[in-house]
C-alpha positions in Angstrom: -21.6 6.0 -51.9 -18.5 8.1 -51.9 -18.2 10.7 -49.1 -18.4 14.1 -50.7 -17.2 16.0 -47.5 -18.4 19.5 -46.6 -19.6 22.3 -48.8 -17.4 25.4 -48.4 -18.6 28.5 -50.2 -16.0 31.1 -51.2 -16.7 34.6 -52.5 -14.4 37.5 -53.1 -17.0 40.0 -54.1 -19.7 39.8 -51.4 -22.4 42.3 -50.9 -25.3 43.4 -48.7 -28.4 42.7 -50.8 -31.1 45.3 -50.2 -34.4 44.4 -51.9 -37.3 46.9 -52.0 -40.7 45.7 -53.2 -43.5 48.0 -54.2 -46.4 48.5 -56.6 -46.3 50.7 -59.7 -42.8 52.0 -59.3 -41.3 54.2 -62.0 -38.8 57.1 -62.6 -39.7 60.5 -61.2 -42.2 59.1 -58.7 -42.3 59.2 -54.9 -43.7 55.8 -53.9 -44.1 53.9 -50.7 -42.6 50.4 -50.8 -44.4 47.5 -49.3 -41.4 45.8 -47.8 -37.6 45.8 -47.6 -35.1 43.1 -46.8 -31.4 43.5 -46.1 -29.2 40.4 -46.1 -25.5 39.6 -46.3 -25.1 38.0 -49.7 -23.1 37.7 -52.9 -23.4 34.5 -55.0 -21.2 32.3 -52.7 -23.0 33.3 -49.5 -26.4 32.9 -51.4 -25.5 29.3 -51.9 -24.9 28.8 -48.2 -28.2 30.6 -47.5 -30.0 28.3 -49.9 -28.4 25.2 -48.4 -29.4 26.3 -44.9 -33.0 26.7 -46.1 -32.8 23.1 -47.3 -31.5 22.0 -44.0 -27.9 21.4 -45.2 -24.8 22.7 -43.4 -22.0 24.6 -45.1 -19.0 26.7 -44.3 -19.0 30.3 -45.6 -15.5 31.5 -46.5 -14.2 34.3 -48.7 -13.7 38.0 -48.1 -15.9 40.4 -46.1 -15.3 44.0 -45.1 -13.8 44.4 -41.6 -16.0 47.5 -40.9 -19.3 45.5 -41.1 -18.0 42.0 -40.3 -19.7 41.7 -36.9 -23.0 42.8 -38.4 -22.7 40.1 -41.1 -21.8 37.5 -38.5 -24.9 38.3 -36.4 -27.1 38.1 -39.4 -25.8 34.7 -40.6 -26.2 33.3 -37.0 -30.0 33.8 -37.5 -30.0 31.3 -40.4 -30.7 28.4 -38.2 -27.1 27.7 -37.1 -26.3 25.7 -40.3 -23.7 28.1 -41.7 -20.3 28.2 -40.1 -18.8 31.6 -40.7 -15.1 31.5 -41.6 -14.9 34.7 -43.6 -11.6 36.6 -44.0 -11.8 40.2 -42.8 -10.6 42.6 -45.5 -9.9 46.3 -45.1 -13.0 48.5 -45.7 -16.7 48.0 -45.8 -18.7 45.6 -47.9 -20.6 47.0 -50.9 -24.4 47.4 -51.0 -26.4 46.1 -54.0 -30.0 47.3 -54.5 -32.9 45.5 -56.2 -36.1 47.3 -56.9 -39.1 45.1 -57.6 -42.3 46.5 -59.1 -44.8 43.8 -58.1 -47.6 45.3 -60.1 -45.9 45.3 -63.5 -43.6 42.3 -62.7 -40.3 44.1 -63.4 -37.0 44.5 -61.6 -34.1 46.9 -61.5 -30.7 45.8 -60.2 -28.2 48.4 -59.1 -24.7 47.0 -58.5 -21.4 48.3 -57.4 -18.0 46.7 -58.0 -16.3 45.3 -54.9 -13.0 46.8 -53.7 -12.1 44.2 -51.1 -9.7 42.3 -53.3 -6.0 43.2 -52.8 -2.8 41.3 -52.8 -2.9 41.4 -49.0 -6.5 40.2 -48.7 -5.9 37.3 -51.1 -2.8 36.1 -49.3 -4.8 36.1 -46.0 -7.7 34.3 -47.7 -5.3 31.6 -49.0 -3.9 31.2 -45.5 -7.3 31.0 -44.0 -8.5 28.4 -46.5 -5.5 26.2 -45.7 -7.0 26.1 -42.1 -10.5 25.4 -43.3 -10.5 23.1 -46.3 -10.1 19.3 -46.0 -9.6 16.7 -48.7 -12.9 15.7 -50.2 -14.7 19.0 -49.5 -16.5 20.8 -52.3 -15.3 24.4 -52.5 -17.8 26.6 -54.3 -16.2 29.7 -55.9 -19.1 31.9 -56.9 -19.6 35.5 -58.0 -17.4 38.0 -59.8 -13.7 37.3 -59.7 -10.8 39.4 -60.9 -8.2 37.2 -62.6 -5.7 37.4 -59.7 -8.4 36.0 -57.4 -8.0 32.6 -59.1 -5.0 31.8 -56.9 -7.3 30.6 -54.0 -9.0 28.2 -56.4 -5.6 26.6 -57.1 -4.9 26.5 -53.4 -8.1 24.6 -52.6 -7.5 22.2 -55.4 -4.0 21.5 -54.0 -5.7 20.8 -50.6 -7.7 18.0 -52.2 -11.0 19.8 -52.6 -13.5 19.4 -55.5 -13.9 22.8 -57.1 -17.3 24.1 -58.2 -17.2 27.4 -60.1 -20.0 29.9 -60.9 -18.3 32.9 -62.3 -17.7 34.4 -65.8 -15.3 36.2 -68.1 -11.5 35.9 -68.0 -11.6 34.3 -64.5 -13.8 31.4 -65.7 -11.7 30.9 -68.9 -8.5 30.8 -66.8 -9.9 28.4 -64.2 -11.4 26.1 -66.9 -8.2 26.3 -69.1 -6.2 25.1 -66.1 -8.5 22.1 -65.7 -9.2 23.1 -62.0 -13.0 22.6 -61.7 -15.0 19.5 -60.9 -18.1 21.5 -61.9 -19.0 24.8 -63.6 -22.4 26.4 -63.5 -22.7 29.0 -66.3 -25.9 30.4 -67.8 -26.3 30.3 -71.5 -24.7 33.6 -72.2 -21.7 32.8 -69.9 -21.3 29.5 -71.7 -21.3 31.2 -75.1 -18.7 33.7 -73.9 -16.5 30.8 -72.5 -16.6 28.9 -75.7 -16.6 31.9 -78.1 -19.6 30.4 -79.8 -23.2 31.6 -80.4 -24.8 28.2 -80.0 -28.6 28.0 -79.9 -30.4 27.7 -76.6 -31.7 24.2 -77.3 -31.0 21.1 -75.2 -29.2 19.4 -78.1 -26.9 22.3 -78.8 -26.2 23.0 -75.1 -25.5 19.3 -74.5 -23.1 19.2 -77.4 -21.3 22.3 -76.1 -21.1 20.8 -72.6 -19.7 17.5 -73.9 -16.9 19.5 -75.5 -15.7 20.5 -72.0 -15.7 17.1 -70.4 -12.0 16.6 -71.1 -11.4 19.3 -68.4 -14.6 19.3 -66.2 -16.7 16.4 -64.9 -20.0 18.3 -64.5 -21.4 21.1 -66.6 -24.6 22.6 -65.1 -26.2 25.1 -67.4 -28.9 27.5 -66.3 -31.5 28.4 -68.9 -33.7 30.9 -67.0 -37.4 30.2 -67.5 -36.5 27.3 -69.8 -35.0 25.4 -66.8 -31.6 23.9 -66.7 -29.4 21.2 -68.3 -26.7 18.9 -66.8 -23.9 17.2 -68.8 -21.6 14.5 -67.4 -19.7 11.5 -68.7 -22.8 9.5 -67.7 -25.1 11.5 -69.9 -27.0 14.7 -70.4 -30.4 15.6 -68.9 -32.6 18.6 -69.4 -35.2 19.7 -66.9 -37.9 22.3 -66.2 -40.9 23.0 -64.1 -44.1 22.5 -66.2 -46.4 24.2 -63.7 -47.0 27.9 -64.4 -46.4 30.2 -61.4 -46.0 33.9 -60.7 -42.4 34.9 -60.8 -41.8 37.4 -58.1 -38.0 37.8 -58.6 -35.2 36.1 -60.6 -32.5 37.3 -58.2 -30.5 34.4 -56.8 -32.3 31.7 -58.8 -29.0 30.4 -60.3 -27.5 30.2 -56.8 -30.5 28.1 -55.6 -30.1 25.9 -58.6 -26.5 25.3 -57.8 -27.2 24.8 -54.1 -30.0 22.3 -54.8 -27.9 20.4 -57.3 -25.0 20.1 -54.8 -27.2 19.0 -52.0 -28.9 16.5 -54.2 -25.7 15.1 -55.6 -24.2 14.7 -52.2 -27.3 12.8 -51.1 -27.8 10.6 -54.2 -24.7 10.7 -56.4 -27.2 10.8 -59.3 -26.8 13.8 -61.7 -30.4 13.7 -63.0 -31.9 13.5 -59.5 -29.6 16.3 -58.3 -30.8 18.4 -61.3 -34.4 17.9 -60.2 -33.5 19.0 -56.7 -31.8 22.1 -58.1 -34.8 23.0 -60.3 -37.2 22.8 -57.4 -35.0 25.1 -55.3 -34.6 27.6 -58.1 -38.3 27.6 -58.9 -39.2 28.1 -55.2 -36.8 31.1 -55.2 -38.5 32.6 -58.3 -42.0 32.2 -56.9 -41.0 33.6 -53.5 -41.7 30.3 -51.8 -38.1 30.1 -50.4 -39.0 33.0 -48.2 -42.4 31.8 -47.1 -42.4 28.0 -47.1 -40.2 25.2 -45.8 -38.1 23.0 -48.0 -40.0 19.9 -47.1 -43.2 21.4 -48.5 -41.6 22.8 -51.6 -40.0 19.4 -52.3 -43.4 17.8 -52.3 -45.4 20.5 -54.0 -43.2 21.7 -56.9 -43.1 19.1 -59.7 -40.3 19.1 -62.3 -39.7 17.1 -65.4 -36.1 15.8 -66.1 -35.4 13.8 -69.2 -32.3 12.6 -71.1 -31.0 14.6 -74.1 
């Protein structure tokens, strides 16, 4: 099978993810939370984190604030040594994002700030650093919010011979797709509608049709459908998949990142899009159920059943 090289994740809008979990949380109340986690994140670094959980190495690149760079580096070193940190230090500190999870009523609140690490200077330095990192055949995963000027590093990695996987939205996604740069894109249904300017139905048939319309520019379209599962479209065919077993959803944060990480790991291992989709669905389901934090990947791989079938 073809050698797919390393996975290099690249994010220009990273964050510290602070997740607080408690019971019966509401406005105007003083409540004690049950637990809190603080982790360096952002969609690109989330993919590296998920890959490490699955026992797969990656290189974490992109921007990170200079003021808290060492703190991030120490935190990532505790992820089992499978993530090589090659972040570009940008002026300032990295934003903090908060997620409040009410475990009694099964609801969440997400509080997000915009990132201010992107500048002409930081992007130039990122491009220079990527030139030292990326090798022909690597898969570079650009994930998370991207201002349009931040698409230049995507072009740089493509010139270096990397496959480009993209999980972003809005004008940046349209620009990257319009230039024919990605090997893979990973939108959710709303992001796909925005990209195509179409209000297609969220059914396997309509989504597969929409994905096929992009195959003149992209080889792989991976569509996240939330609780309905996911769908993959390639020149080889289209497949839809879901987890038929009901489970308690503890949090939806990061599920799309685990879907993408699982797909990439599965595709590198098998070269089979449908098998890779199954791997991604297992990882995303484990994230939703909280198993990614409490169980090892080997157990999850055996215990979570998914159904994948052609469209």
